[in-house]
C-alpha angles and dihedrals in degrees: 000000000000132000117320114267125242091256090061093071117152122209092259090053090055089053090051089050091051091050090048091050091049092050091048091050091050090048091050091050091049091051091049092050091048091051092050091049091049091049090051091049091052090048092049092046090051093051091047092047094048092045133235094288096056092108094047097068125121116259 
């Protein structure tokens, strides 16, 4: 009567699910790469802003 249930999957629906999972995985990888790049940019900007001798200070 209503919408088909999840257990009524046809082979083409499983393919769509696999494609959706692949797109989601690629999106997750892209987000992870973007976060790593942003962290490296912040690190580099901090080093540039503090100067090259920031690590050679007395403790």
